[in-house]
C-alpha positions in Angstrom: -20.6 -60.3 32.7 -22.5 -60.5 35.9 -23.5 -64.2 35.5 -22.6 -67.2 33.4 -25.5 -67.7 30.9 -26.1 -70.0 27.9 -28.9 -70.7 25.5 -30.6 -74.1 24.9 -33.7 -75.4 23.2 -36.4 -78.0 23.7 -36.5 -80.3 20.7 -38.9 -83.2 20.0 -38.5 -87.0 20.4 -39.2 -87.7 16.7 -41.1 -86.3 13.7 -44.3 -88.1 14.6 -44.7 -86.5 18.0 -44.0 -83.2 19.7 -43.1 -84.9 22.9 -40.5 -82.6 24.5 -36.8 -83.6 24.7 -33.8 -81.8 26.0 -30.3 -82.6 24.8 -28.1 -80.1 26.7 -24.5 -79.4 25.5 -22.1 -76.6 26.2 -18.3 -76.2 25.9 -17.9 -75.2 29.5 -19.5 -78.3 31.1 -16.3 -80.0 32.0 -15.0 -76.8 33.6 -18.1 -76.8 35.8 -17.5 -80.3 37.0 -19.8 -82.1 34.5 -17.2 -84.6 33.3 -17.9 -87.7 31.2 -20.0 -90.3 33.1 -20.6 -87.9 36.0 -23.8 -88.6 38.0 -26.3 -85.7 37.8 -29.6 -85.1 39.5 -32.3 -83.8 37.2 -35.0 -81.8 39.0 -38.1 -80.5 37.2 -39.2 -77.0 38.1 -42.1 -74.9 36.9 -41.1 -73.3 33.7 -37.7 -75.0 33.7 -35.4 -77.4 35.4 -32.1 -77.9 37.2 -29.1 -80.2 36.9 -27.1 -80.8 40.1 -23.8 -82.6 40.1 -23.9 -85.6 42.5 -20.5 -87.2 42.1 -19.3 -85.7 45.4 -20.4 -86.5 48.9 -22.8 -89.3 47.9 -23.3 -91.4 51.0 -25.8 -94.0 49.5 -27.0 -94.2 45.9 -30.4 -95.7 46.9 -31.1 -92.8 49.2 -30.2 -90.3 46.5 -32.3 -92.2 44.0 -35.5 -92.2 46.1 -35.0 -88.6 47.3 -34.7 -87.5 43.6 -37.7 -89.5 42.6 -39.8 -87.9 45.4 -39.1 -84.5 43.9 -40.3 -85.7 40.4 -36.8 -86.0 39.1 -34.3 -88.6 38.0 -30.7 -89.5 38.0 -28.8 -89.1 34.7 -25.2 -89.4 33.5 -23.1 -87.0 31.5 -22.1 -88.7 28.2 -19.6 -87.9 25.6 -20.8 -87.5 22.0 -18.8 -86.7 18.9 -19.3 -83.0 19.5 -18.7 -82.9 23.2 -20.4 -83.6 26.5 -24.2 -83.9 26.8 -27.0 -84.3 29.3 -30.2 -85.9 28.0 -33.7 -85.8 29.4 -37.0 -86.8 27.8 -40.3 -88.6 28.6 -42.6 -88.2 31.6 -40.0 -86.7 33.8 -40.3 -83.4 31.8 -44.1 -83.2 32.7 -43.4 -81.1 35.8 -41.5 -78.5 33.8 -44.4 -77.1 31.6 -41.8 -77.1 28.8 -42.9 -77.8 25.2 -41.2 -78.5 21.9 -39.8 -75.3 20.4 -39.2 -73.5 23.8 -36.0 -71.5 24.2 -34.2 -71.9 27.5 -31.8 -69.6 29.3 -29.2 -71.5 31.4 -27.5 -69.9 34.4 -24.6 -72.0 35.7 -21.9 -72.3 38.2 -19.7 -75.1 39.4 -21.8 -78.3 39.8 -25.1 -76.6 39.1 -27.1 -75.6 36.0 -30.6 -74.0 36.1 -32.7 -73.5 33.0 -35.7 -71.3 32.6 -38.1 -70.8 29.6 -37.6 -67.5 27.8 -40.5 -65.4 26.6 -41.4 -65.7 22.9 -39.2 -63.8 20.5 -36.3 -63.6 23.0 -32.8 -64.9 22.7 -29.3 -63.9 23.9 -26.7 -61.9 22.0 -23.1 -61.0 22.8 -22.1 -57.4 22.2 -20.8 -55.7 20.2 -21.2 -58.2 17.3 -24.9 -58.9 16.8 -26.0 -61.7 14.5 -28.3 -64.8 14.5 -30.8 -66.8 12.5 -33.6 -64.8 14.2 -32.6 -61.7 12.2 -34.9 -62.9 9.4 -37.9 -62.4 11.6 -37.0 -58.8 12.3 -36.6 -57.3 8.9 -33.0 -56.5 9.6 -31.8 -57.6 6.2 -28.5 -56.8 4.4 -28.4 -53.1 3.5 -31.3 -52.0 5.6 -30.8 -48.8 7.7 -31.6 -48.5 11.4 -31.0 -46.2 14.3 -29.6 -47.1 17.7 -30.9 -45.4 20.8 -28.6 -46.1 23.8 -29.9 -45.4 27.3 -28.5 -46.7 30.6 -29.2 -50.4 30.7 -30.9 -50.5 27.3 -30.1 -50.4 23.6 -33.0 -50.1 21.1 -32.4 -50.7 17.4 -35.2 -49.4 15.2 -35.4 -50.2 11.5 -36.3 -47.4 9.0 -38.0 -48.4 5.8 -36.3 -47.0 2.6 -33.6 -45.7 4.8 -31.0 -45.3 2.1 -33.3 -43.1 0.1 -34.2 -41.1 3.2 -30.6 -40.4 4.3 -31.0 -36.7 4.8 -34.2 -37.0 6.7 -32.7 -39.7 9.0 -29.6 -37.7 9.7 -31.7 -34.8 10.9 -33.9 -37.2 12.9 -30.8 -38.8 14.5 -29.3 -35.5 15.5 -32.5 -34.3 17.1 -32.9 -37.4 19.1 -29.2 -38.2 19.7 -29.4 -41.5 17.8 -26.7 -43.4 15.8 -27.4 -44.4 12.2 -26.2 -47.9 11.2 -26.6 -50.3 8.3 -27.0 -54.1 8.4 -24.0 -55.9 6.9 -23.8 -59.4 5.4 -21.2 -62.1 4.8 -21.5 -64.8 2.1 -20.3 -68.3 3.0 -20.6 -72.0 1.8 -22.8 -74.2 4.0 -20.8 -76.9 5.7 -22.8 -79.9 4.7 -24.5 -79.0 1.4 -21.7 -76.6 0.2 -24.5 -74.3 -1.1 -23.9 -70.6 -0.9 -25.5 -68.7 2.0 -25.3 -65.5 3.8 -25.8 -64.1 7.3 -26.5 -60.6 8.4 -24.9 -58.8 11.2 -24.0 -55.4 12.7 -21.8 -54.1 15.5 -22.9 -51.8 18.3 -20.6 -48.8 18.3 -18.3 -48.2 21.3 -20.0 -44.9 22.3 -23.4 -46.6 22.4 -21.9 -49.4 24.5 -20.5 -46.9 27.0 -23.7 -45.0 27.2 -25.7 -48.1 27.9 -23.1 -49.3 30.4 -22.4 -52.6 28.6 -18.9 -54.2 28.3 -17.5 -55.8 25.1 -18.1 -59.6 25.3 -21.1 -59.2 27.6 -24.0 -61.5 26.9 -27.3 -59.7 26.9 -31.0 -60.6 26.5 -32.3 -59.7 23.1 -36.0 -59.3 22.6 -37.2 -58.7 19.0 -40.2 -58.1 16.7 -40.4 -56.8 13.2 -38.5 -53.6 13.0 -37.2 -53.5 16.6 -34.4 -55.2 18.5 -33.9 -54.5 22.2 -30.7 -55.4 24.2 -30.6 -55.4 28.0 -29.1 -57.4 30.9 -31.2 -60.3 32.0 -33.6 -59.8 34.9 -33.1 -63.2 36.5 -35.9 -62.6 39.1 -38.4 -61.9 36.4 -37.3 -64.9 34.4 -37.9 -67.2 37.4 -34.4 -67.8 38.6 
């Protein structure tokens, strides 16, 4: 993978208001230097924000505090919650980010630095070859549905075909003519952790030959854009996303 990326979301302060709130957590935070109680500089940016580790080379706290405030930011601390390390930002300091409740954020990170940018609507990340997610329900890729995969350098396009099982012969001919791969959405049943009620999630794997044709490596995290009937997978264009 060309860069370390992660997904996060803007939540809300409470049910009575849509005031934005970010609670950032990731399993790699400690490896990137963001240890428990570490001092971090939060900097708002247009369409996103940055977290900068400040525990090293701090000459004077008051100077750092005032410099950060002048940039519209604030100083926060990493804290440990029951499910791991967190960074929390809410209130007026988020005003300079243009972020709203419900926004999905892409995080690009390295040691001591995390930058987040808002993703376009109906966009998320997916790790190949195993594709799954709660967003499948918005695409029509339901268990048993048939779709084709078109693999081109740098891009994989999955297209749903209505009544695909009944149209098998037609789809096979179509796939051969256009050098496509025919697939079917799979599902796994499970018990929900809290309610213990039965549930299921749908998934599919991108075949190895399609991965090779697109130039993707197993385990690579890609940008997934979707709408009903179509899922597109490609490497993130960080410049376009505002990084």
